[in-house]
N, CA, C and O atoms as a GROMACS GRO file, in nm:
protein
  576
    1MET      N    1   5.452  -3.520  -0.198
    1MET     CA    2   5.341  -3.514  -0.143
    1MET      C    3   5.211  -3.515  -0.175
    1MET      O    4   5.162  -3.466  -0.277
    2MET      N    5   5.140  -3.584  -0.069
    2MET     CA    6   5.002  -3.617  -0.191
    2MET      C    7   4.898  -3.561  -0.125
    2MET      O    8   4.882  -3.588  -0.006
    3THR      N    9   4.815  -3.477  -0.191
    3THR     CA   10   4.709  -3.409  -0.170
    3THR      C   11   4.572  -3.488  -0.223
    3THR      O   12   4.539  -3.487  -0.342
    4ARG      N   13   4.497  -3.557  -0.117
    4ARG     CA   14   4.365  -3.589  -0.123
    4ARG      C   15   4.255  -3.485  -0.114
    4ARG      O   16   4.254  -3.400  -0.024
    5THR      N   17   4.146  -3.493  -0.226
    5THR     CA   18   4.058  -3.383  -0.221
    5THR      C   19   3.934  -3.484  -0.216
    5THR      O   20   3.920  -3.572  -0.301
    6LYS      N   21   3.859  -3.467  -0.126
    6LYS     CA   22   3.735  -3.542  -0.065
    6LYS      C   23   3.628  -3.477  -0.174
    6LYS      O   24   3.603  -3.358  -0.190
    7SER      N   25   3.579  -3.575  -0.238
    7SER     CA   26   3.432  -3.485  -0.292
    7SER      C   27   3.351  -3.488  -0.178
    7SER      O   28   3.311  -3.554  -0.083
    8LEU      N   29   3.349  -3.399  -0.227
    8LEU     CA   30   3.176  -3.318  -0.174
    8LEU      C   31   3.030  -3.355  -0.256
    8LEU      O   32   3.005  -3.318  -0.370
    9GLN      N   33   2.951  -3.427  -0.181
    9GLN     CA   34   2.842  -3.489  -0.224
    9GLN      C   35   2.693  -3.448  -0.196
    9GLN      O   36   2.634  -3.492  -0.097
   10LYS      N   37   2.650  -3.384  -0.264
   10LYS     CA   38   2.508  -3.302  -0.280
   10LYS      C   39   2.375  -3.376  -0.198
   10LYS      O   40   2.311  -3.467  -0.250
   11ASN      N   41   2.348  -3.328  -0.079
   11ASN     CA   42   2.222  -3.408  -0.009
   11ASN      C   43   2.082  -3.349  -0.074
   11ASN      O   44   2.023  -3.252  -0.026
   12HIS      N   45   2.053  -3.396  -0.151
   12HIS     CA   46   1.942  -3.308  -0.309
   12HIS      C   47   1.788  -3.268  -0.174
   12HIS      O   48   1.707  -3.174  -0.172
   13SER      N   49   1.805  -3.380  -0.086
   13SER     CA   50   1.694  -3.379  -0.014
   13SER      C   51   1.670  -3.252   0.103
   13SER      O   52   1.564  -3.247   0.166
   14VAL      N   53   1.793  -3.138   0.128
   14VAL     CA   54   1.814  -3.052   0.156
   14VAL      C   55   1.846  -2.932   0.109
   14VAL      O   56   1.806  -2.821   0.144
   15ASP      N   57   1.942  -2.974   0.001
   15ASP     CA   58   2.038  -2.845  -0.085
   15ASP      C   59   1.873  -2.785  -0.130
   15ASP      O   60   1.866  -2.664  -0.106
   16PRO      N   61   1.750  -2.837  -0.185
   16PRO     CA   62   1.676  -2.734  -0.297
   16PRO      C   63   1.564  -2.633  -0.214
   16PRO      O   64   1.499  -2.538  -0.258
   17TRP      N   65   1.572  -2.711  -0.031
   17TRP     CA   66   1.520  -2.619   0.047
   17TRP      C   67   1.570  -2.511   0.045
   17TRP      O   68   1.531  -2.408  -0.009
   18LEU      N   69   1.724  -2.549   0.148
   18LEU     CA   70   1.826  -2.458   0.155
   18LEU      C   71   1.850  -2.317   0.070
   18LEU      O   72   1.840  -2.197   0.098
   19ASN      N   73   1.883  -2.381  -0.028
   19ASN     CA   74   1.864  -2.281  -0.193
   19ASN      C   75   1.783  -2.196  -0.212
   19ASN      O   76   1.793  -2.080  -0.253
   20ASP      N   77   1.636  -2.303  -0.157
   20ASP     CA   78   1.535  -2.133  -0.157
   20ASP      C   79   1.488  -2.050  -0.114
   20ASP      O   80   1.430  -1.951  -0.160
   21VAL      N   81   1.530  -2.113   0.062
   21VAL     CA   82   1.523  -2.004   0.133
   21VAL      C   83   1.606  -1.900   0.131
   21VAL      O   84   1.575  -1.781   0.130
   22PHE      N   85   1.751  -1.962   0.129
   22PHE     CA   86   1.873  -1.811   0.120
   22PHE      C   87   1.906  -1.768   0.005
   22PHE      O   88   1.995  -1.683   0.002
   23ASN      N   89   1.842  -1.814  -0.131
   23ASN     CA   90   1.822  -1.741  -0.252
   23ASN      C   91   1.706  -1.632  -0.261
   23ASN      O   92   1.742  -1.518  -0.291
   24SER      N   93   1.579  -1.653  -0.240
   24SER     CA   94   1.504  -1.556  -0.202
   24SER      C   95   1.499  -1.447  -0.098
   24SER      O   96   1.437  -1.342  -0.112
   25PHE      N   97   1.568  -1.482   0.005
   25PHE     CA   98   1.616  -1.452   0.144
   25PHE      C   99   1.722  -1.280   0.092
   25PHE      O  100   1.697  -1.165   0.129
   26PHE      N  101   1.814  -1.316   0.017
   26PHE     CA  102   1.975  -1.299   0.026
   26PHE      C  103   1.964  -1.209  -0.149
   26PHE      O  104   2.043  -1.119  -0.180
   27ASN      N  105   1.878  -1.246  -0.220
   27ASN     CA  106   1.849  -1.167  -0.325
   27ASN      C  107   1.781  -1.039  -0.311
   27ASN      O  108   1.698  -1.017  -0.223
   28ASP      N  109   1.823  -0.950  -0.406
   28ASP     CA  110   1.742  -0.819  -0.389
   28ASP      C  111   1.625  -0.810  -0.387
   28ASP      O  112   1.569  -0.711  -0.342
   29HIS      N  113   1.554  -0.926  -0.442
   29HIS     CA  114   1.374  -0.938  -0.444
   29HIS      C  115   1.321  -0.980  -0.351
   29HIS      O  116   1.202  -0.962  -0.327
   30GLY      N  117   1.439  -1.075  -0.244
   30GLY     CA  118   1.392  -1.144  -0.188
   30GLY      C  119   1.408  -0.991  -0.007
   30GLY      O  120   1.343  -0.976   0.097
   31LEU      N  121   1.527  -0.920  -0.069
   31LEU     CA  122   1.511  -0.835   0.064
   31LEU      C  123   1.442  -0.719   0.076
   31LEU      O  124   1.412  -0.646   0.171
   32SER      N  125   1.421  -0.716  -0.061
   32SER     CA  126   1.336  -0.552  -0.087
   32SER      C  127   1.167  -0.642  -0.021
   32SER      O  128   1.139  -0.567   0.073
   33ASN      N  129   1.078  -0.728  -0.023
   33ASN     CA  130   0.988  -0.815  -0.029
   33ASN      C  131   0.957  -0.775   0.168
   33ASN      O  132   0.870  -0.743   0.249
   34SER      N  133   1.089  -0.806   0.153
   34SER     CA  134   1.062  -0.892   0.380
   34SER      C  135   1.133  -0.782   0.417
   34SER      O  136   1.180  -0.798   0.530
   35PHE      N  137   1.159  -0.686   0.373
   35PHE     CA  138   1.181  -0.533   0.463
   35PHE      C  139   1.118  -0.430   0.454
   35PHE      O  140   1.100  -0.353   0.549
   36SER      N  141   1.061  -0.408   0.298
   36SER     CA  142   1.030  -0.264   0.270
   36SER      C  143   0.828  -0.289   0.319
   36SER      O  144   0.773  -0.395   0.349
   37SER      N  145   0.789  -0.201   0.314
   37SER     CA  146   0.663  -0.174   0.358
   37SER      C  147   0.584  -0.152   0.200
   37SER      O  148   0.619  -0.072   0.113
   38LYS      N  149   0.504  -0.220   0.195
   38LYS     CA  150   0.404  -0.219   0.056
   38LYS      C  151   0.284  -0.133   0.041
   38LYS      O  152   0.164  -0.160   0.050
   39SER      N  153   0.341  -0.030   0.020
   39SER     CA  154   0.195   0.089  -0.015
   39SER      C  155   0.183   0.084  -0.133
   39SER      O  156   0.278   0.066  -0.209
   40PRO      N  157   0.027   0.103  -0.180
   40PRO     CA  158  -0.006   0.083  -0.350
   40PRO      C  159   0.050   0.228  -0.373
   40PRO      O  160   0.085   0.323  -0.303
   41ALA      N  161   0.040   0.196  -0.511
   41ALA     CA  162   0.067   0.340  -0.633
   41ALA      C  163  -0.067   0.397  -0.650
   41ALA      O  164  -0.180   0.351  -0.666
   42VAL      N  165   0.005   0.548  -0.636
   42VAL     CA  166  -0.111   0.637  -0.634
   42VAL      C  167  -0.119   0.730  -0.745
   42VAL      O  168  -0.015   0.766  -0.800
   43ASN      N  169  -0.239   0.775  -0.786
   43ASN     CA  170  -0.232   0.876  -0.884
   43ASN      C  171  -0.290   0.995  -0.858
   43ASN      O  172  -0.410   0.969  -0.867
   44ILE      N  173  -0.282   1.094  -0.834
   44ILE     CA  174  -0.350   1.228  -0.825
   44ILE      C  175  -0.374   1.312  -0.905
   44ILE      O  176  -0.283   1.376  -0.959
   45VAL      N  177  -0.540   1.336  -0.937
   45VAL     CA  178  -0.557   1.413  -1.084
   45VAL      C  179  -0.614   1.499  -1.034
   45VAL      O  180  -0.687   1.458  -0.944
   46GLU      N  181  -0.621   1.682  -1.062
   46GLU     CA  182  -0.648   1.788  -1.057
   46GLU      C  183  -0.732   1.849  -1.174
   46GLU      O  184  -0.706   1.887  -1.289
   47LYS      N  185  -0.888   1.840  -1.065
   47LYS     CA  186  -0.967   1.926  -1.180
   47LYS      C  187  -1.036   2.063  -1.116
   47LYS      O  188  -1.041   2.114  -1.004
   48ASP      N  189  -1.059   2.077  -1.175
   48ASP     CA  190  -1.154   2.236  -1.193
   48ASP      C  191  -1.212   2.253  -1.060
   48ASP      O  192  -1.212   2.358  -0.996
   49ASN      N  193  -1.267   2.131  -1.021
   49ASN     CA  194  -1.322   2.157  -0.910
   49ASN      C  195  -1.294   2.110  -0.771
   49ASN      O  196  -1.366   2.128  -0.673
   50GLY      N  197  -1.148   2.030  -0.777
   50GLY     CA  198  -1.081   1.959  -0.699
   50GLY      C  199  -0.986   1.916  -0.741
   50GLY      O  200  -0.909   1.971  -0.820
   51PHE      N  201  -0.972   1.757  -0.669
   51PHE     CA  202  -0.915   1.700  -0.651
   51PHE      C  203  -0.958   1.529  -0.656
   51PHE      O  204  -1.072   1.495  -0.621
   52GLU      N  205  -0.886   1.460  -0.688
   52GLU     CA  206  -0.927   1.285  -0.690
   52GLU      C  207  -0.780   1.186  -0.657
   52GLU      O  208  -0.686   1.163  -0.734
   53ILE      N  209  -0.793   1.157  -0.572
   53ILE     CA  210  -0.674   1.029  -0.565
   53ILE      C  211  -0.706   0.936  -0.570
   53ILE      O  212  -0.784   0.899  -0.482
   54GLU      N  213  -0.671   0.857  -0.658
   54GLU     CA  214  -0.649   0.698  -0.690
   54GLU      C  215  -0.557   0.594  -0.620
   54GLU      O  216  -0.438   0.624  -0.618
   55LEU      N  217  -0.586   0.496  -0.572
   55LEU     CA  218  -0.537   0.397  -0.531
   55LEU      C  219  -0.541   0.282  -0.570
   55LEU      O  220  -0.654   0.235  -0.582
   56ALA      N  221  -0.452   0.214  -0.595
   56ALA     CA  222  -0.461   0.080  -0.689
   56ALA      C  223  -0.461  -0.043  -0.566
   56ALA      O  224  -0.351  -0.069  -0.517
   57THR      N  225  -0.542  -0.094  -0.533
   57THR     CA  226  -0.552  -0.152  -0.393
   57THR      C  227  -0.657  -0.299  -0.399
   57THR      O  228  -0.752  -0.301  -0.321
   58PRO      N  229  -0.636  -0.417  -0.494
   58PRO     CA  230  -0.668  -0.498  -0.514
   58PRO      C  231  -0.706  -0.590  -0.440
   58PRO      O  232  -0.599  -0.601  -0.380
   59GLY      N  233  -0.785  -0.684  -0.382
   59GLY     CA  234  -0.827  -0.733  -0.296
   59GLY      C  235  -0.866  -0.719  -0.144
   59GLY      O  236  -0.858  -0.791  -0.044
   60LEU      N  237  -0.910  -0.598  -0.173
   60LEU     CA  238  -0.945  -0.527  -0.005
   60LEU      C  239  -1.108  -0.566  -0.046
   60LEU      O  240  -1.165  -0.637  -0.129
   61LYS      N  241  -1.150  -0.467   0.078
   61LYS     CA  242  -1.321  -0.486   0.062
   61LYS      C  243  -1.287  -0.303   0.095
   61LYS      O  244  -1.178  -0.253   0.124
   62LYS      N  245  -1.441  -0.225   0.077
   62LYS     CA  246  -1.468  -0.095   0.136
   62LYS      C  247  -1.428  -0.104   0.251
   62LYS      O  248  -1.361  -0.013   0.297
   63GLU      N  249  -1.461  -0.221   0.331
   63GLU     CA  250  -1.493  -0.205   0.491
   63GLU      C  251  -1.351  -0.161   0.508
   63GLU      O  252  -1.336  -0.079   0.600
   64ASP      N  253  -1.244  -0.194   0.444
   64ASP     CA  254  -1.094  -0.233   0.504
   64ASP      C  255  -1.033  -0.095   0.521
   64ASP      O  256  -0.957  -0.076   0.616
   65PHE      N  257  -1.059   0.001   0.438
   65PHE     CA  258  -1.029   0.117   0.445
   65PHE      C  259  -1.089   0.236   0.554
   65PHE      O  260  -1.207   0.269   0.564
   66ASN      N  261  -0.962   0.295   0.639
   66ASN     CA  262  -0.971   0.424   0.688
   66ASN      C  263  -0.954   0.526   0.648
   66ASN      O  264  -0.834   0.538   0.625
   67ILE      N  265  -1.023   0.640   0.617
   67ILE     CA  266  -1.017   0.753   0.533
   67ILE      C  267  -1.036   0.879   0.670
   67ILE      O  268  -1.136   0.882   0.742
   68SER      N  269  -0.940   0.956   0.682
   68SER     CA  270  -0.978   1.004   0.809
   68SER      C  271  -0.849   1.170   0.747
   68SER      O  272  -0.751   1.169   0.672
   69ILE      N  273  -0.904   1.265   0.813
   69ILE     CA  274  -0.830   1.376   0.747
   69ILE      C  275  -0.814   1.499   0.887
   69ILE      O  276  -0.915   1.540   0.943
   70GLU      N  277  -0.667   1.547   0.930
   70GLU     CA  278  -0.656   1.586   1.095
   70GLU      C  279  -0.512   1.724   1.028
   70GLU      O  280  -0.392   1.707   1.004
   71LYS      N  281  -0.607   1.856   1.018
   71LYS     CA  282  -0.470   1.924   1.023
   71LYS      C  283  -0.445   1.944   0.865
   71LYS      O  284  -0.328   1.962   0.834
   72ASN      N  285  -0.548   1.944   0.750
   72ASN     CA  286  -0.513   1.918   0.620
   72ASN      C  287  -0.393   1.777   0.621
   72ASN      O  288  -0.277   1.817   0.607
   73VAL      N  289  -0.399   1.697   0.629
   73VAL     CA  290  -0.342   1.605   0.629
   73VAL      C  291  -0.482   1.459   0.610
   73VAL      O  292  -0.581   1.425   0.675
   74LEU      N  293  -0.421   1.417   0.501
   74LEU     CA  294  -0.540   1.336   0.436
   74LEU      C  295  -0.448   1.158   0.450
   74LEU      O  296  -0.342   1.118   0.402
   75THR      N  297  -0.550   1.095   0.535
   75THR     CA  298  -0.422   0.985   0.555
   75THR      C  299  -0.560   0.830   0.526
   75THR      O  300  -0.674   0.803   0.560
   76ILE      N  301  -0.458   0.778   0.452
   76ILE     CA  302  -0.588   0.637   0.370
   76ILE      C  303  -0.510   0.497   0.446
   76ILE      O  304  -0.400   0.466   0.400
   77SER      N  305  -0.569   0.411   0.564
   77SER     CA  306  -0.527   0.352   0.567
   77SER      C  307  -0.587   0.176   0.536
   77SER      O  308  -0.700   0.172   0.488
   78ALA      N  309  -0.536   0.073   0.554
   78ALA     CA  310  -0.591  -0.057   0.577
   78ALA      C  311  -0.572  -0.172   0.639
   78ALA      O  312  -0.474  -0.245   0.624
   79GLU      N  313  -0.624  -0.183   0.680
   79GLU     CA  314  -0.555  -0.318   0.772
   79GLU      C  315  -0.617  -0.480   0.746
   79GLU      O  316  -0.678  -0.526   0.843
   80THR      N  317  -0.609  -0.542   0.661
   80THR     CA  318  -0.648  -0.675   0.593
   80THR      C  319  -0.528  -0.838   0.650
   80THR      O  320  -0.412  -0.870   0.625
   81LYS      N  321  -0.651  -0.904   0.742
   81LYS     CA  322  -0.541  -1.054   0.781
   81LYS      C  323  -0.625  -1.186   0.727
   81LYS      O  324  -0.730  -1.194   0.791
   82SER      N  325  -0.613  -1.277   0.641
   82SER     CA  326  -0.671  -1.372   0.586
   82SER      C  327  -0.646  -1.510   0.704
   82SER      O  328  -0.543  -1.578   0.699
   83GLU      N  329  -0.728  -1.530   0.782
   83GLU     CA  330  -0.738  -1.659   0.815
   83GLU      C  331  -0.794  -1.750   0.760
   83GLU      O  332  -0.917  -1.750   0.750
   84GLU      N  333  -0.676  -1.902   0.686
   84GLU     CA  334  -0.825  -1.986   0.605
   84GLU      C  335  -0.801  -2.131   0.766
   84GLU      O  336  -0.695  -2.154   0.824
   85ASN      N  337  -0.923  -2.190   0.790
   85ASN     CA  338  -0.919  -2.309   0.824
   85ASN      C  339  -0.865  -2.409   0.784
   85ASN      O  340  -0.947  -2.489   0.738
   86VAL      N  341  -0.753  -2.444   0.779
   86VAL     CA  342  -0.683  -2.525   0.813
   86VAL      C  343  -0.658  -2.687   0.890
   86VAL      O  344  -0.569  -2.700   0.974
   87GLU      N  345  -0.725  -2.776   0.858
   87GLU     CA  346  -0.743  -2.897   0.920
   87GLU      C  347  -0.572  -2.987   0.943
   87GLU      O  348  -0.532  -3.063   1.031
   88GLU      N  349  -0.516  -2.941   0.834
   88GLU     CA  350  -0.436  -3.075   0.882
   88GLU      C  351  -0.311  -2.955   0.787
   88GLU      O  352  -0.306  -2.894   0.680
   89LYS      N  353  -0.248  -2.970   0.880
   89LYS     CA  354  -0.099  -2.876   0.872
   89LYS      C  355  -0.003  -2.982   0.771
   89LYS      O  356   0.083  -3.055   0.818
   90LYS      N  357  -0.024  -2.977   0.681
   90LYS     CA  358   0.132  -3.062   0.618
   90LYS      C  359   0.132  -3.035   0.436
   90LYS      O  360   0.114  -3.103   0.334
   91TYR      N  361   0.167  -2.878   0.477
   91TYR     CA  362   0.231  -2.831   0.351
   91TYR      C  363   0.342  -2.755   0.450
   91TYR      O  364   0.346  -2.728   0.570
   92ASN      N  365   0.443  -2.730   0.313
   92ASN     CA  366   0.607  -2.718   0.315
   92ASN      C  367   0.642  -2.568   0.292
   92ASN      O  368   0.750  -2.516   0.320
   93LYS      N  369   0.535  -2.506   0.237
   93LYS     CA  370   0.576  -2.358   0.321
   93LYS      C  371   0.417  -2.286   0.229
   93LYS      O  372   0.353  -2.307   0.126
   94ARG      N  373   0.414  -2.203   0.338
   94ARG     CA  374   0.233  -2.148   0.322
   94ARG      C  375   0.310  -1.992   0.350
   94ARG      O  376   0.417  -1.980   0.410
   95GLU      N  377   0.247  -1.904   0.306
   95GLU     CA  378   0.283  -1.793   0.325
   95GLU      C  379   0.154  -1.694   0.379
   95GLU      O  380   0.052  -1.678   0.310
   96PHE      N  381   0.174  -1.628   0.515
   96PHE     CA  382   0.067  -1.554   0.608
   96PHE      C  383   0.045  -1.453   0.491
   96PHE      O  384   0.136  -1.414   0.417
   97ASN      N  385  -0.135  -1.400   0.480
   97ASN     CA  386  -0.185  -1.334   0.364
   97ASN      C  387  -0.233  -1.225   0.521
   97ASN      O  388  -0.322  -1.246   0.604
   98TYR      N  389  -0.124  -1.100   0.509
   98TYR     CA  390  -0.168  -0.994   0.642
   98TYR      C  391  -0.116  -0.876   0.517
   98TYR      O  392  -0.005  -0.867   0.465
   99THR      N  393  -0.234  -0.795   0.495
   99THR     CA  394  -0.167  -0.638   0.390
   99THR      C  395  -0.256  -0.565   0.494
   99THR      O  396  -0.355  -0.604   0.555
  100SER      N  397  -0.185  -0.438   0.493
  100SER     CA  398  -0.136  -0.314   0.575
  100SER      C  399  -0.056  -0.254   0.497
  100SER      O  400   0.034  -0.285   0.419
  101PHE      N  401  -0.137  -0.102   0.554
  101PHE     CA  402  -0.062   0.002   0.413
  101PHE      C  403  -0.073   0.134   0.464
  101PHE      O  404  -0.069   0.194   0.357
  102SER      N  405  -0.083   0.218   0.545
  102SER     CA  406  -0.076   0.382   0.570
  102SER      C  407   0.010   0.489   0.487
  102SER      O  408   0.131   0.513   0.489
  103ARG      N  409  -0.117   0.555   0.397
  103ARG     CA  410  -0.024   0.673   0.332
  103ARG      C  411  -0.030   0.794   0.394
  103ARG      O  412  -0.003   0.784   0.514
  104SER      N  413  -0.053   0.898   0.360
  104SER     CA  414  -0.083   1.037   0.390
  104SER      C  415  -0.034   1.124   0.300
  104SER      O  416   0.078   1.104   0.254
  105PHE      N  417  -0.125   1.258   0.252
  105PHE     CA  418  -0.124   1.310   0.215
  105PHE      C  419  -0.135   1.500   0.244
  105PHE      O  420  -0.247   1.550   0.249
  106THR      N  421  -0.041   1.565   0.258
  106THR     CA  422  -0.082   1.719   0.224
  106THR      C  423  -0.136   1.799   0.154
  106THR      O  424  -0.083   1.844   0.053
  107LEU      N  425  -0.281   1.839   0.204
  107LEU     CA  426  -0.383   1.944   0.109
  107LEU      C  427  -0.343   2.041   0.116
  107LEU      O  428  -0.283   2.098   0.207
  108PRO      N  429  -0.388   2.088  -0.034
  108PRO     CA  430  -0.382   2.258   0.001
  108PRO      C  431  -0.486   2.260   0.095
  108PRO      O  432  -0.566   2.170   0.122
  109ASP      N  433  -0.467   2.425   0.163
  109ASP     CA  434  -0.552   2.476   0.193
  109ASP      C  435  -0.702   2.510   0.156
  109ASP      O  436  -0.792   2.484   0.236
  110ASN      N  437  -0.728   2.576   0.020
  110ASN     CA  438  -0.822   2.523  -0.057
  110ASN      C  439  -0.974   2.398  -0.081
  110ASN      O  440  -1.080   2.400  -0.143
  111ILE      N  441  -0.911   2.319  -0.005
  111ILE     CA  442  -0.990   2.182  -0.020
  111ILE      C  443  -1.085   2.202   0.114
  111ILE      O  444  -1.030   2.225   0.221
  112ASN      N  445  -1.224   2.192   0.105
  112ASN     CA  446  -1.266   2.198   0.191
  112ASN      C  447  -1.342   1.996   0.248
  112ASN      O  448  -1.425   1.917   0.204
  113ASP      N  449  -1.275   2.001   0.328
  113ASP     CA  450  -1.260   1.948   0.396
  113ASP      C  451  -1.319   1.792   0.449
  113ASP      O  452  -1.274   1.680   0.473
  114GLU      N  453  -1.505   1.897   0.450
  114GLU     CA  454  -1.612   1.827   0.455
  114GLU      C  455  -1.682   1.790   0.382
  114GLU      O  456  -1.792   1.755   0.422
  115ASP      N  457  -1.654   1.783   0.263
  115ASP     CA  458  -1.707   1.763   0.091
  115ASP      C  459  -1.544   1.600   0.049
  115ASP      O  460  -1.448   1.629  -0.022
  116VAL      N  461  -1.552   1.519   0.085
  116VAL     CA  462  -1.525   1.454   0.092
  116VAL      C  463  -1.586   1.294   0.057
  116VAL      O  464  -1.644   1.224   0.140
  117ASN      N  465  -1.554   1.250  -0.101
  117ASN     CA  466  -1.630   1.092  -0.110
  117ASN      C  467  -1.551   1.025  -0.163
  117ASN      O  468  -1.474   1.064  -0.252
  118ALA      N  469  -1.558   0.906  -0.114
  118ALA     CA  470  -1.459   0.820  -0.136
  118ALA      C  471  -1.566   0.659  -0.204
  118ALA      O  472  -1.668   0.605  -0.163
  119LYS      N  473  -1.456   0.629  -0.343
  119LYS     CA  474  -1.543   0.455  -0.349
  119LYS      C  475  -1.419   0.394  -0.454
  119LYS      O  476  -1.317   0.423  -0.518
  120TYR      N  477  -1.561   0.234  -0.400
  120TYR     CA  478  -1.375   0.104  -0.413
  120TYR      C  479  -1.435   0.035  -0.537
  120TYR      O  480  -1.523  -0.052  -0.528
  121ASP      N  481  -1.393   0.069  -0.631
  121ASP     CA  482  -1.461  -0.030  -0.795
  121ASP      C  483  -1.310  -0.088  -0.865
  121ASP      O  484  -1.200  -0.037  -0.881
  122ASP      N  485  -1.363  -0.210  -0.895
  122ASP     CA  486  -1.271  -0.294  -0.919
  122ASP      C  487  -1.096  -0.276  -0.878
  122ASP      O  488  -1.011  -0.268  -0.968
  123GLY      N  489  -1.062  -0.273  -0.734
  123GLY     CA  490  -0.914  -0.243  -0.706
  123GLY      C  491  -0.913  -0.138  -0.647
  123GLY      O  492  -0.874  -0.132  -0.530
  124VAL      N  493  -0.966  -0.013  -0.729
  124VAL     CA  494  -0.911   0.131  -0.720
  124VAL      C  495  -1.005   0.164  -0.621
  124VAL      O  496  -1.118   0.118  -0.605
  125LEU      N  497  -0.926   0.273  -0.539
  125LEU     CA  498  -0.988   0.330  -0.419
  125LEU      C  499  -0.952   0.494  -0.472
  125LEU      O  500  -0.846   0.554  -0.484
  126THR      N  501  -1.074   0.527  -0.492
  126THR     CA  502  -1.091   0.683  -0.515
  126THR      C  503  -1.172   0.784  -0.409
  126THR      O  504  -1.288   0.788  -0.367
  127VAL      N  505  -1.078   0.846  -0.394
  127VAL     CA  506  -1.087   0.991  -0.298
  127VAL      C  507  -1.091   1.095  -0.352
  127VAL      O  508  -0.994   1.149  -0.406
  128SER      N  509  -1.241   1.154  -0.341
  128SER     CA  510  -1.238   1.263  -0.414
  128SER      C  511  -1.244   1.408  -0.326
  128SER      O  512  -1.312   1.405  -0.222
  129LEU      N  513  -1.194   1.501  -0.353
  129LEU     CA  514  -1.191   1.603  -0.307
  129LEU      C  515  -1.241   1.754  -0.334
  129LEU      O  516  -1.170   1.829  -0.401
  130ASN      N  517  -1.338   1.789  -0.290
  130ASN     CA  518  -1.343   1.973  -0.324
  130ASN      C  519  -1.310   2.093  -0.305
  130ASN      O  520  -1.289   2.155  -0.201
  131LYS      N  521  -1.308   2.122  -0.412
  131LYS     CA  522  -1.221   2.272  -0.363
  131LYS      C  523  -1.325   2.385  -0.284
  131LYS      O  524  -1.443   2.368  -0.313
  132LYS      N  525  -1.297   2.502  -0.186
  132LYS     CA  526  -1.378   2.562  -0.118
  132LYS      C  527  -1.346   2.647  -0.254
  132LYS      O  528  -1.256   2.663  -0.337
  133GLU      N  529  -1.547   2.714  -0.205
  133GLU     CA  530  -1.596   2.802  -0.349
  133GLU      C  531  -1.507   2.947  -0.325
  133GLU      O  532  -1.485   3.008  -0.221
  134GLU      N  533  -1.477   2.968  -0.428
  134GLU     CA  534  -1.374   3.082  -0.409
  134GLU      C  535  -1.438   3.215  -0.359
  134GLU      O  536  -1.556   3.221  -0.393
  135VAL      N  537  -1.394   3.330  -0.284
  135VAL     CA  538  -1.453   3.378  -0.252
  135VAL      C  539  -1.387   3.534  -0.283
  135VAL      O  540  -1.285   3.561  -0.219
  136ASP      N  541  -1.436   3.625  -0.367
  136ASP     CA  542  -1.416   3.739  -0.441
  136ASP      C  543  -1.295   3.878  -0.351
  136ASP      O  544  -1.330   3.994  -0.333
  137THR      N  545  -1.211   3.841  -0.326
  137THR     CA  546  -1.088   3.951  -0.260
  137THR      C  547  -1.094   4.021  -0.363
  137THR      O  548  -1.066   4.129  -0.310
  138LYS      N  549  -1.108   4.046  -0.471
  138LYS     CA  550  -1.055   4.166  -0.513
  138LYS      C  551  -1.218   4.276  -0.579
  138LYS      O  552  -1.220   4.348  -0.679
  139LYS      N  553  -1.314   4.253  -0.493
  139LYS     CA  554  -1.436   4.296  -0.512
  139LYS      C  555  -1.398   4.416  -0.440
  139LYS      O  556  -1.360   4.408  -0.323
  140THR      N  557  -1.410   4.605  -0.547
  140THR     CA  558  -1.370   4.678  -0.459
  140THR      C  559  -1.497   4.732  -0.326
  140THR      O  560  -1.602   4.668  -0.337
  141VAL      N  561  -1.497   4.800  -0.252
  141VAL     CA  562  -1.562   4.874  -0.153
  141VAL      C  563  -1.605   4.999  -0.210
  141VAL      O  564  -1.499   5.048  -0.248
  142VAL      N  565  -1.663   5.050  -0.228
  142VAL     CA  566  -1.664   5.179  -0.154
  142VAL      C  567  -1.689   5.267  -0.057
  142VAL      O  568  -1.796   5.244  -0.002
  143ILE      N  569  -1.638   5.347  -0.021
  143ILE     CA  570  -1.669   5.337   0.130
  143ILE      C  571  -1.727   5.582   0.117
  143ILE      O  572  -1.665   5.665   0.052
  144SER      N  573  -1.798   5.595   0.167
  144SER     CA  574  -1.854   5.728   0.074
  144SER      C  575  -1.881   5.777   0.263
  144SER      O  576  -1.930   5.886   0.292
   0.00000   0.00000   0.00000
């Protein structure tokens, strides 16, 4: 019995596009980019008088951030959407530019939630939280 083998010819105009789509989606890197939320890297530094929380957030503006404290939970969030006026839609691949994140931190009880400062410089948001003044509870009171 004779077996015929059919030679598969590649369609070079479609293969690179399909490979790009499927490889970028199904490899680990593509899955992590597609399905995980991206939140900025954080450094937390304790100082004598408080804490500093630094978030790496390049490409944002100061007005993009929302910072709030409710019930000892500090929440830092941002949302931006970049819209460009494209007169001719003649692109094969274009990715929308949309950034959104929210990070929450439980604060210790000794934080003064009315003394919080934030600054944004060179892509790093720094939130400074000051500690409450300590009340001397070891003070001896003599009652006569």
